[in-house]
C-alpha beads as a LAMMPS data file, in Angstrom:
LAMMPS data file: protein, C-alpha beads

132 atoms
131 bonds

1 atom types
1 bond types

-500.0 500.0 xlo xhi
-500.0 500.0 ylo yhi
-500.0 500.0 zlo zhi

Masses

1 110.0

Atoms # bond

1 1 1 39.997 2.159 -3.846
2 1 1 39.305 0.926 -0.389
3 1 1 37.704 -2.538 -0.132
4 1 1 34.741 -1.219 1.900
5 1 1 33.931 1.336 -0.802
6 1 1 34.014 -1.374 -3.463
7 1 1 31.635 -3.587 -1.450
8 1 1 29.231 -0.676 -0.854
9 1 1 29.337 0.242 -4.534
10 1 1 28.663 -3.378 -5.524
11 1 1 25.725 -3.741 -3.126
12 1 1 24.200 -0.447 -4.285
13 1 1 24.597 -1.378 -7.956
14 1 1 23.178 -4.855 -7.360
15 1 1 20.202 -3.466 -5.411
16 1 1 19.386 -0.968 -8.146
17 1 1 19.628 -3.571 -10.903
18 1 1 17.484 -6.079 -8.984
19 1 1 14.839 -3.462 -8.203
20 1 1 14.677 -2.512 -11.901
21 1 1 14.459 -6.141 -12.984
22 1 1 11.897 -7.018 -10.315
23 1 1 10.027 -3.816 -9.388
24 1 1 8.568 -4.043 -5.914
25 1 1 10.366 -7.334 -5.247
26 1 1 10.635 -6.583 -1.530
27 1 1 7.311 -7.679 -0.095
28 1 1 5.706 -5.279 2.342
29 1 1 4.646 -7.346 5.312
30 1 1 2.690 -5.939 8.218
31 1 1 3.585 -7.173 11.706
32 1 1 1.642 -10.125 13.103
33 1 1 -0.104 -7.833 15.580
34 1 1 -1.703 -5.945 12.681
35 1 1 -3.536 -9.077 11.549
36 1 1 -5.446 -9.092 14.827
37 1 1 -6.744 -5.530 14.573
38 1 1 -10.544 -5.587 14.484
39 1 1 -12.305 -3.475 11.861
40 1 1 -14.989 -1.609 13.831
41 1 1 -16.787 -0.607 10.603
42 1 1 -16.848 -3.990 8.869
43 1 1 -20.017 -4.407 6.826
44 1 1 -21.007 -0.747 7.242
45 1 1 -22.285 0.487 3.867
46 1 1 -22.028 4.167 4.878
47 1 1 -18.355 3.590 5.699
48 1 1 -17.789 2.137 2.231
49 1 1 -19.255 5.265 0.616
50 1 1 -17.046 7.516 2.738
51 1 1 -14.056 5.313 1.937
52 1 1 -14.783 5.682 -1.767
53 1 1 -14.698 9.487 -1.441
54 1 1 -11.362 9.315 0.361
55 1 1 -9.946 6.856 -2.152
56 1 1 -10.950 9.107 -5.045
57 1 1 -9.325 12.139 -3.379
58 1 1 -6.134 10.552 -2.061
59 1 1 -5.433 7.132 -3.525
60 1 1 -6.760 6.878 -7.089
61 1 1 -3.987 9.072 -8.497
62 1 1 -1.504 6.239 -7.830
63 1 1 -3.683 3.148 -7.363
64 1 1 -6.053 3.980 -10.255
65 1 1 -9.813 4.511 -10.245
66 1 1 -10.446 0.765 -10.269
67 1 1 -7.706 -0.024 -7.713
68 1 1 -5.461 -1.869 -10.164
69 1 1 -2.286 0.073 -9.286
70 1 1 -2.354 1.810 -12.659
71 1 1 -2.902 5.455 -11.719
72 1 1 -0.929 8.115 -13.560
73 1 1 0.822 9.197 -10.362
74 1 1 2.169 5.713 -9.783
75 1 1 3.586 5.132 -13.253
76 1 1 7.181 5.891 -12.265
77 1 1 7.057 4.725 -8.658
78 1 1 9.126 1.827 -7.383
79 1 1 7.705 -0.228 -5.898
80 1 1 4.571 0.097 -7.987
81 1 1 1.291 0.888 -6.205
82 1 1 -0.557 -2.202 -5.028
83 1 1 -3.248 -3.739 -7.218
84 1 1 -6.215 -4.156 -4.875
85 1 1 -8.032 -6.562 -7.223
86 1 1 -5.482 -9.355 -6.812
87 1 1 -6.244 -12.304 -4.537
88 1 1 -2.811 -11.885 -2.950
89 1 1 -3.789 -8.386 -1.861
90 1 1 -7.359 -9.177 -0.872
91 1 1 -6.215 -12.147 1.235
92 1 1 -4.624 -9.753 3.702
93 1 1 -6.453 -9.066 6.950
94 1 1 -8.251 -5.749 7.381
95 1 1 -5.708 -4.888 10.060
96 1 1 -2.848 -5.326 7.601
97 1 1 -4.425 -2.809 5.212
98 1 1 -5.056 -0.456 8.129
99 1 1 -1.479 -0.757 9.419
100 1 1 0.084 -0.205 5.989
101 1 1 -1.905 2.938 5.239
102 1 1 -1.248 4.196 8.764
103 1 1 2.506 3.640 8.662
104 1 1 3.225 4.168 4.974
105 1 1 6.404 3.134 3.205
106 1 1 8.095 5.270 0.586
107 1 1 6.920 6.163 -1.905
108 1 1 3.548 5.827 -0.121
109 1 1 2.839 8.394 2.556
110 1 1 1.871 7.618 6.135
111 1 1 -1.758 8.541 6.721
112 1 1 -1.804 8.129 10.499
113 1 1 -1.588 11.897 11.082
114 1 1 -3.462 12.886 7.917
115 1 1 -6.577 10.732 8.316
116 1 1 -8.506 9.854 11.442
117 1 1 -8.745 6.266 12.629
118 1 1 -12.333 6.162 11.361
119 1 1 -11.319 7.441 7.924
120 1 1 -8.621 4.786 7.615
121 1 1 -11.127 2.044 8.466
122 1 1 -13.530 3.535 5.914
123 1 1 -10.776 3.198 3.319
124 1 1 -10.182 -0.425 4.332
125 1 1 -13.879 -1.138 3.782
126 1 1 -13.781 0.486 0.358
127 1 1 -10.639 -1.459 -0.622
128 1 1 -12.629 -4.646 -0.018
129 1 1 -14.995 -3.666 -2.850
130 1 1 -12.181 -4.278 -5.348
131 1 1 -12.281 -8.017 -4.657
132 1 1 -12.983 -9.933 -7.858

Bonds

1 1 1 2
2 1 2 3
3 1 3 4
4 1 4 5
5 1 5 6
6 1 6 7
7 1 7 8
8 1 8 9
9 1 9 10
10 1 10 11
11 1 11 12
12 1 12 13
13 1 13 14
14 1 14 15
15 1 15 16
16 1 16 17
17 1 17 18
18 1 18 19
19 1 19 20
20 1 20 21
21 1 21 22
22 1 22 23
23 1 23 24
24 1 24 25
25 1 25 26
26 1 26 27
27 1 27 28
28 1 28 29
29 1 29 30
30 1 30 31
31 1 31 32
32 1 32 33
33 1 33 34
34 1 34 35
35 1 35 36
36 1 36 37
37 1 37 38
38 1 38 39
39 1 39 40
40 1 40 41
41 1 41 42
42 1 42 43
43 1 43 44
44 1 44 45
45 1 45 46
46 1 46 47
47 1 47 48
48 1 48 49
49 1 49 50
50 1 50 51
51 1 51 52
52 1 52 53
53 1 53 54
54 1 54 55
55 1 55 56
56 1 56 57
57 1 57 58
58 1 58 59
59 1 59 60
60 1 60 61
61 1 61 62
62 1 62 63
63 1 63 64
64 1 64 65
65 1 65 66
66 1 66 67
67 1 67 68
68 1 68 69
69 1 69 70
70 1 70 71
71 1 71 72
72 1 72 73
73 1 73 74
74 1 74 75
75 1 75 76
76 1 76 77
77 1 77 78
78 1 78 79
79 1 79 80
80 1 80 81
81 1 81 82
82 1 82 83
83 1 83 84
84 1 84 85
85 1 85 86
86 1 86 87
87 1 87 88
88 1 88 89
89 1 89 90
90 1 90 91
91 1 91 92
92 1 92 93
93 1 93 94
94 1 94 95
95 1 95 96
96 1 96 97
97 1 97 98
98 1 98 99
99 1 99 100
100 1 100 101
101 1 101 102
102 1 102 103
103 1 103 104
104 1 104 105
105 1 105 106
106 1 106 107
107 1 107 108
108 1 108 109
109 1 109 110
110 1 110 111
111 1 111 112
112 1 112 113
113 1 113 114
114 1 114 115
115 1 115 116
116 1 116 117
117 1 117 118
118 1 118 119
119 1 119 120
120 1 120 121
121 1 121 122
122 1 122 123
123 1 123 124
124 1 124 125
125 1 125 126
126 1 126 127
127 1 127 128
128 1 128 129
129 1 129 130
130 1 130 131
131 1 131 132
């Protein structure tokens, strides 16, 4: 075997074993610029209701009805869907939530061409309701 092949095989095997031992161990970090995005619908109760409808239709299957990352569609995903009730999640800026749902990261889809800007901000507002 060629040395390069052996190194590639080792790295692939190591990556798979680490990801199984520590599912979702690679933290998903939005760029600094995302933190500065201003939520134009912050505090808008109508936006929260619309966000809840969208969440129920698109997100609950993986993130669960209560946002705990325990939906049936997310059971076999790696990394696991985010638990929106955790302080670590809720401590993110609105812009970070917005950026992540806009860009997506496998296995999560990008919603920037599926949902309007307003719909994505509505979802951000609804995600805030999961705060403990």
